[in-house]
C-alpha positions as CSV (number, residue, x, y, z in Angstrom):
1,M,-14.0,-49.6,-20.9
2,N,-16.5,-49.9,-18.0
3,D,-17.4,-47.1,-15.7
4,K,-15.5,-48.5,-12.7
5,T,-12.3,-48.9,-14.7
6,R,-12.6,-45.4,-16.1
7,V,-13.1,-43.9,-12.7
8,E,-10.1,-45.7,-11.3
9,L,-7.9,-44.6,-14.3
10,I,-9.0,-41.0,-13.8
11,R,-8.2,-41.0,-10.2
12,R,-4.8,-42.4,-11.0
13,A,-4.3,-39.7,-13.7
14,N,-5.3,-37.0,-11.1
15,E,-2.7,-38.3,-8.7
16,L,-0.1,-38.2,-11.5
17,F,-1.1,-34.7,-12.5
18,N,-0.9,-33.5,-8.9
19,N,2.6,-35.1,-8.6
20,G,3.8,-33.2,-11.6
21,Q,3.7,-36.1,-14.0
22,I,1.7,-34.1,-16.5
23,E,2.6,-36.2,-19.7
24,K,1.5,-39.5,-18.1
25,A,-1.7,-38.0,-16.7
26,A,-2.5,-36.5,-20.1
27,E,-2.1,-40.0,-21.7
28,V,-4.7,-41.4,-19.3
29,Y,-7.0,-38.4,-19.7
30,E,-6.9,-39.0,-23.5
31,K,-7.6,-42.7,-23.2
32,T,-10.6,-42.1,-20.9
33,A,-11.7,-39.0,-22.8
34,Y,-11.9,-37.1,-19.5
35,K,-12.6,-33.6,-20.6
36,D,-11.9,-31.8,-17.2
37,G,-8.5,-33.5,-17.0
38,L,-7.7,-32.5,-20.6
39,M,-8.7,-29.0,-19.8
40,R,-6.4,-29.0,-16.7
41,V,-3.5,-30.1,-18.9
42,G,-4.3,-27.4,-21.4
43,D,-4.4,-24.8,-18.6
44,Y,-1.1,-26.1,-17.3
45,Y,0.7,-25.7,-20.7
46,F,-1.1,-22.3,-21.4
47,Y,-0.8,-20.6,-18.1
48,D,2.1,-22.3,-16.2
49,K,4.5,-23.2,-19.0
50,R,3.4,-20.5,-21.5
51,L,3.3,-23.0,-24.3
52,P,0.1,-22.2,-26.1
53,L,0.7,-24.6,-29.1
54,N,1.0,-27.5,-26.6
55,A,-2.1,-26.3,-24.8
56,L,-4.0,-26.1,-28.1
57,K,-4.2,-29.9,-28.5
58,Y,-5.7,-30.4,-25.1
59,Y,-8.2,-27.6,-25.4
60,R,-9.4,-29.1,-28.7
61,L,-9.8,-32.5,-27.1
62,S,-11.6,-31.0,-24.1
63,G,-14.0,-29.0,-26.2
64,R,-12.8,-25.6,-25.0
65,N,-13.5,-23.8,-28.2
66,D,-13.1,-20.4,-26.4
67,M,-9.5,-21.2,-25.6
68,V,-8.8,-22.5,-29.1
69,Q,-10.2,-19.3,-30.5
70,Q,-8.1,-17.3,-28.2
71,I,-4.9,-19.1,-29.1
72,H,-5.7,-18.7,-32.8
73,E,-6.3,-14.9,-32.3
74,R,-2.9,-14.6,-30.4
75,M,-1.2,-16.5,-33.2
76,I,-2.7,-14.2,-35.9
77,Y,-1.7,-11.1,-33.8
78,A,1.9,-12.3,-33.4
79,L,2.0,-13.1,-37.1
80,A,0.8,-9.6,-38.0
81,L,3.4,-8.0,-35.7
82,W,6.1,-10.2,-37.3
83,I,5.0,-9.2,-40.8
84,K,4.8,-5.5,-39.8
85,A,8.3,-5.7,-38.4
86,G,9.5,-7.0,-41.7
87,D,8.1,-4.0,-43.5
88,S,10.0,-1.5,-41.2
89,T,13.5,-0.4,-42.1
90,D,14.1,0.6,-38.5
91,T,14.1,-2.9,-37.1
92,P,16.5,-5.4,-38.6
93,V,14.9,-8.7,-39.4
94,A,16.7,-11.9,-40.3
95,K,16.2,-12.7,-43.9
96,V,15.9,-16.1,-45.3
97,K,17.5,-16.9,-48.6
98,L,15.5,-19.4,-50.6
99,P,16.8,-21.5,-53.5
100,P,15.4,-20.5,-56.9
101,L,11.9,-21.8,-57.5
102,K,11.7,-24.8,-59.8
103,V,8.6,-24.6,-62.1
104,S,7.6,-27.2,-64.6
105,P,7.8,-26.0,-68.2
106,K,4.2,-26.9,-68.8
107,L,3.1,-24.9,-65.8
108,K,5.2,-22.0,-66.9
109,M,3.8,-22.0,-70.4
110,A,0.2,-22.2,-69.1
111,A,0.9,-19.2,-66.8
112,E,2.4,-17.2,-69.6
113,E,-0.7,-17.9,-71.8
114,I,-3.0,-16.7,-69.0
115,L,-1.0,-13.6,-68.6
116,K,-1.1,-12.9,-72.4
117,K,-4.9,-13.4,-72.4
118,Q,-5.3,-10.8,-69.6
119,E,-3.4,-8.1,-71.5
């Protein structure tokens, strides 16, 4: 893609973005590798829509490693709170019932042998 075509596409994508057509603008920003536009889309999802997982993609594409790191830290924090809430008897947490685990007989025998050796 030549520079003139890229500039025209970016201008069109900016118009789409400003008119609220974020998805279409994001497609063009991706095709043209326009980092500022990708960052704007990430900001839109992160701050306006409060959808950090959607924003994560655009922050990665735009090279905003600081925002990627921030989202990862928030995810870890939320996971830690979720796990901690599961340990508490005060707060009821929905439990998921899983089917019994199916283990191959060979793997089971190998695990038993390892456990016997450790005793």
